[in-house]
N, C-alpha and C positions, 0 to 999 in steps of 0.2 A: 668572536664574538668574546665578550671581556670575560673572564675568572675573575669568579668571586674568591675573594679572600678566605684562607680558611685556618682554623687552627693548624697546627703542628702535628699528626697526629702519630700513634706511635707502630711500630710497625707490624705486622698483621702475623708475620712468621714465628719471630723471635722475643715479640711486643716490645723490645729495644725504643724509649726516646730517642737516641740518638739516629735524628730521621732529616734529613735537608730535602727542598723542592728539586726537580733535576731538570724535568724539560715537562713540554707542552706536549700534548698529543691531540692531534687536528683532527676533529671529526668531521664530517657532513652536515653536524648538526650543533655540535657546539665542540669548543676546545676546553679539554681536559688537563686539570697539572698532575704530574705525575711525582710518587715519591720513590728515594730513596732511601737505604737501610747503613749507613754506617757501621753497623756492627754486625750481619749478615751477609749483606751485599743484595738484596732481595730489592726490585724495582716494581710500583703498583702504582695503579690510579685509587686515590678514595672517593669513593661512592658508595650514599646509601643503599642503591640497588645493584647486586652485582652482576660483573659481564654484562652491563648495557652499554649500548655504542653509543646512544644520545644522552640528551638531557635530563636525570628521572622524574623532573615536574611537566616533561611535556609527555611520560609514558605515565605517568598517574592521573594527568588530564585526558588522554588519550581511555584508561581502563574507565573512570566517572564516567567520562559520555559513553564509552560504552553499554556500564551498567545500568544507565540512566533511559537504553533501548535506543539509542542515536547508529545510524548506519555508518558501514568502513567509510563509504564515498563523504557522507557526510562529517564525519570525523577527519578526514582529511582536509576535506575542504575547511574546515574550522580553522584547522592548523596553518592553512597557509591565509588564511583572512584575519587571525588575528594573533599568528606568530608568525609570518612571514615563511614558514618553514612548508617546502615543497614536496610531500611527502606522497606516496602512492597508496591507495585504498589496498593494495596486496600489501604492504609494510605497516601499516594499523593494522592489517586482520592478523600478520606473525609477530608483533607485539599483543594482541589481546592471547593469543594461541599460550606463549612463553609464558606471559605472566598469569595470566588466570588460572594456568595448572601449579605455578609458584604459589598463589596467593590459597589456592585450594589444597596444599599441601601446608599451610603455616594454619589455617584454620584449624585443619585438623589434629595439629600438634599441641591445639589450646584447647582445653576440658571445661570453657566457661561456657554457661546456657548463649549468652549473645554470640559464643564464635560458631555453634551447636547452628543454629538460626542463619547468621550469614553464611556457613555450611551449606544450608536447606538451597538458599537462592543462588549461589553458586552452582551447585549440581544441576537445577534447574536450567539456567544459562546453556552450562557445559552441553546437556542433554538435547536442548533445543537445538545445539550449534548441531551436534552429533546424527540427530535424526532429519536435522535437509537431509533431502534426495539430489544429489548432482546432477545438474542439467546435464540436458541429452539435447545434443545439435540433430536438427534434422536439415538435409542439406534443400530436401524441397522445398520446407518452410523459409531458408536464407534466399533458394531463387528466386521463387515465386511467389 
């Protein structure tokens, strides 16, 4: 995959502008540009979403589809058909669980009425997910 050109970011530790491109971090989903700070020696990947292994646009797409009520398997199928990414529905579920809690924390930190309305929507989605009973597999049902 091709790396998008981006401006030289400041160091997240010392805020120095003396940075340079260091290397490319290859992941299964995309390649990421690593940066190096000449002032403090810190290496990092400049990403809008912290600690994400995939492409941020992919995760935003997953979250958008989930909030519209699309199932995990359908989201995984969508990623395969549209983006050519083969991820399992479990990966999609893990992304949703991780980033839904981050979004909830972000919304709680905002004190605007729109944010409170969005928080209610997220809480309803999370309640639905937590109230779901685990499947109980019956050996008799599987055999017979």
